[in-house]
N, C-alpha and C positions, 0 to 999 in steps of 0.2 A: 411459673415458667417463663411469661412474657417479660417479667420485671428483670429476670437473670438472662433473657437473652439481650434486652436493651442494654444493659449493663455490659456485655461482651461487646456488643457494638460500641460503644460511646469508650470502652478501654483500646479497641483497636484503632479509632478516630485519635486518641490522643497520640496513642504508638505510633500511628504515620504523621502526625503532626510534628514532632520531634525530630524528624529527618528532614523537614521541607526544606530547612536552612543550611542543611549541609551539603557540604561542594567536595567532591572527590577527583581528584586529578585522574585523567583518563578515564572518567566515569561512564555510564551507558548513554548511547545518545537517546534522549528522551525528546527530542525539539519536535514541536508542531507546527507546520506552516501552511501556505494554502496554494492551492492550484484548483481550475474552473474545468467545469463541463456545466453544460445547461440542466437548469433544474427542473423545466416544465416538461414532462416525461411525455407529452404529445407530441414531442419531437425526437424521440428516442423510437429506433426500427426495431419494433417488436416482431416482424416478420420471421419465420423459423429458417429462411434462407431469404437472401437479397441477392437478387437476379442483377445482373449487370448485361448492357449493351455497348458495343464497341465501333464506332465510325468506321467505316469499312478500311478508308486510306490511311488509318493511323499506322504510323511507323513502329512505335515504341511500345507494341500492345503488351511485348512480354514484360515491359515493366509494369504495367498495370497487373498481371497475372501476378508478378512475382509479388508484388504490395500485397495484394488479397490474399495470398498464400500465407503472408508472413503473418497477417491479423488473424485468418482461422487458426493458425501454428499456436497463438499466442492468446486466444480469446475463444467464448463459445461463439463468437458468429461465424454464419456459412455464408459463401457466395457462390453463385452458380453462372455461368456466361450463358446466355442465348443470344439466338439471331436476331438483327434489325428488325427482321419481317415477322418477329413473333409479336401476337398482338393480344395474347390472354391476359384478359383482364384480372385474373386471380394474381397475376405476377407484377411484383412492384419491385424497384430498384434503381440503380443508378444509370445515366448514358453519359459514355464519354466521348467528347468529339474536340476538333479543332477550333475555338472559337478566338484565337487571336490574343485575348486575356484568361489571365487563372482566376477561375470564380466558381464559387456555388455557393448553396443555402447552408448556415449552422443547424445542422440538425435534418429532420426528414420533413421537408416542405416540397412536395412534388410540383413541376412546372409544367409539366403535359401530360394526359393521361396518367400513368400508374408510376412514372418516372422522372428521376431528379437529374436536372442537368448536371455535369462537371466539366467545364469549360477548362480546356488547356491551351497553353498561348501557341502553342505548336504541335506538331504531328511527330516531330522530333522533342518532345519534353523531356527534361530529364528525370530519375527515378524519384528522387527527393522532392521535386513539385508534385509528381503523382501521389506520392504517398502521402503528405500534407493535405491535399484538398481531398482525398478519400478519408482522412481523419476529421476533417472539418466537416464535412458533408453527414459524419457518424455523431457531429455533436463536440467534438473537441476544440475548442477555441485557441487562436494563438496564443501563447505565452505573454506578450505584450499587451493582451487586454485582460489579465485578470486582474482582479480588483485592486491588487497592491503593486502594480506594477512600477507605481512612482519611486520603488523602495529599490527597484533593481535596472531598470532601464531609463532612459531619454526618450523619448520618441519625436523626432523630429519632423512633423507634419509637412513642416513648409517643404522639406528635402525628398518626400516621398512620392512616387509616380500616381497622376489622379487615377490612376486605373486601381490601384491597392489603397485608398485613402477610406473606402468604406469597410475595410478589413482592420483599422486601428482603433476601434472606439473601445473604451475601456467599459467593464461590464461591472457592475455593481453587485452586491453578495445576496440580494434577491433574486437575480437573475441565474445566477451560478452555484453549484455544487463543489465545494473546493475541496472534501474528501481528506483534508488535512494534510494534505502533499505540498510540497515547496516549490518553489521557483526553480525549472529544470533547463539550463542555458543549454544542455546535450539534447534536450527533446526535439524530435522531427518539428515538433510545433513551434521551436524557438528559432527566430530570424537572426543572422549574424549582422554585424552593423552595418553592411553596404547594400544589404537586399533592397529590391525595388527602390533603386533611385529613380529621381526625376531627374538628375545630371550626375555625370561620372565623377567620381571621386569625393563625393559628400556622405556624411553620416547621416543613418535612417535610423537606427534603433542603437542608440549608442548606450554601453553599457556604464554601470556606476561600478560594479566590482570587476577590476581586471585579473582578478587572481582563480577566476573560475575555469576558464575553458578558453581557446583561442577564439578570439574576437573575430575571424574571417572563416570559420570552419563551417563547412555545409554538412547540416545532419542528416545521415540518412537510414538511420537504425531507431528502431523502438528502444526507450532507454526503458529500466524497470519502473520509473514512475508513468510512463505512456503506458506500461500493460497493466499497472494497477488500475490507472484512471479508465482505462478500456471495460477492464472485468467487474470493477465494483459499479460502474454504470450499467453494463448490460449483463453482467453474469451472476453476481452474488446475491442478486434477488431471490435466484433460484434455490438458494438454499435456507432451512431455516431449523434451527436456529444459524445464525451468523457466528464464525469463529474468528478471530483477531489473528492475523499473521505478521510476525515480523521480519526485518532486514528484506524490505522490498519485495515479501511474499503476497500471495493473495488467495483467496479460498479456493478450490479445487471445485467447479461445478459439475464436474463427473461423479467427485467422491467427497461431500461436503463435510466429512469428518477431519480432510487434512488441507493442508496448503499446499500450493505450486512454490516452489523456491528457486531463487536465484541460484546461479551456479557456485556463490560462496558459501551457502547454508544448507543444512539438510535439518531433519526432524519434522515430526507433525505439524509445528507451528513456524517451521524455519529458524528454531531459537538456537542451535548449535553450528559452529564456527567449523565449515569442513576440513579446512587445514590442520585442525587438531586430530582429526581421524579419530581410531578407536584404542589407540594404546593406552591411555589412561583413562578417557572417557568410553568406556566400554558400551554402554547403550545411551541413549539419547532420551528415549521415551517409554514411559510406563503407562500401559493400558488396562485399566482393571475392569474385570468383567464380573466380578463378585463381589459381595460385602464382606471383605475381610480386610485386616491390619496388615500392612506391609512395611518396608523401609530401606533405606540403603546408605551406604557409608561414602563420602568423596573427601574432596580438597578443594579450598577455594581456589589454590596456585594452578589447578587443571584447568582452568577457564571454561569449564563445561558449559552448556546448556541443556537444561532437562525439561522435561513435562511432563505431566501426571494427569491423564485423564480417567475420570471415575464413570458408572455407567449412568444414561439418562434420568433425570428425576431425583439426583443425589448430588451434594456438595461433599467437599472433602473436610475431615479433620486433620488438621496439620500439627504437627511437633517438630522443631527443631533443636537440636543439641551439641554446642560446641565442646571438642574434647581438647582443645588445648586454650590455656589459661592466656589472659592477656598480658603485655608487658608493664611494669610499673608505669603509671602514669598514661598509660596509653589512652589517646583519643578515639573517641567512636569510628570505626571505618578506616582509622589511621594507617592499619597493615593490611586490609582486605575486606572485603564485603560481598554477601549475597544478594540479588535483589530477587523478591518473589512476588510475581504478577498474580495476584489471588481475586482482585475485583472484576466483576463484568467487563469493564471499558480496561482493556489490556494496556490499551494505548497510553494510559496514564501511567505515571512512574510507579511501580511496585513497592512495598515494602522492604525497605533497606536493615538487614540483620548485621551485626559484627559480633564478634568473641566477647566483646567488653560486656554485652548483656549474654550471658551463658545458654540459657534456653529461655523457648516460650512456647506459645501455640495460638492457633487462631483456625477460625473456620472462612471455607473461600465462599464466594459469593455464587459462584455458577459450578460446574461438575469438571474445570480443568485450573490447572495452576501452572506459570513456566518460572523456571530456576535459573537465574542466572548469575554465574560465579566469575570473580575477579580477585585476586591478590597477587604480590610480589613475594610474598613468603608461605611455606607450608601452616595451611590453619584448616584441623581437620573439623568436618561436618559429618552429623548425621541427620536424616530426616525421615520420621516416622508418619504414616497417614493411614486413612481408613475411609471408605467413603460411607456417607450416612446419608438415609433418605429424609428430605426436608422435611417431613412432618413428626420425624424423630428427632429432631435437632434438639428440643428441649428435655427428652429423655437423656441425650446423651451428654447434656451440661450438667444434670442434677448426676449423673453418673459418675462425672469426674469430682464433682464436690464433696461425694462420700466417701 
């Protein structure tokens, strides 16, 4: 049985390797880049509630509350305001005050008592500055400090104000966790080309790629990457096992079996484009609660995103059957493909199938798979599946061979 199972795994590895060199026009986005948050967890805020105090004469107090409220609405973090006179030693958090400059510590490093100072240059500090220094105190570094910043920006340290120079030190990969996210010019933590100038009209954070976004825009909203970074650093550890969410989604810390999706996608794992609706993609998710065979028909041209989830402790036996014959001399994937993410690491490219190979079967590595369809012509596909208890995998393989 063990020998047979090893052969199955070797076959899957060979099948995957045959697709590695294939390029498909408008193919699925499988790029993986870097983005940074502090690795050292001693600088992570583990308090169930992060309390905060605001200096009495601070004018833009509503901006602080607005920024904190937005973070709470997009993560598991909780904040609560207390009086400056509240000296309860069990409470820890932020102290906002007018300090003439913008500064705070990266991550949880208390300045006095149980609170960490967040100095704002003026009591009229704009929303974007308040927002970014809160995120910095939570451990999210500026984009220009990423290990790969030299690929994206030129930091002109000679042109930067002395007060901000300490916040331009590039981190290495041993200091920060990238979580596989890319450089984000639209992030709250990304500065425009003229911010923190030592002199007027000179570039400070010059961008190498001018096709991303306006070079002089001030970013004031959390981007999908900002939300993902916050949630992976602070919230995802609450879920075991963790699941992979596609298309800028992140695991729901209140319901660990689902993802929280961006506005453009739906589905348990954010795998289905919302714009397609349910006219052709009648369902997006199959949640199996019993050990029985099932299946469905679809068409690659529909562009649907499906997920199939089986009970805990099981994996999925999957069979695919194409109903339409390939055209003469048709190349693999020339008219359309389906990508099936069956490995544990769903961030990796999945198995690419095409009607050039009419049918096949395999086992998933965990209890869910994600199927993504793409085609410019009608190609019918049948997917059959059955949950299998991991300890019975040998019996399942033998039964298929008899």
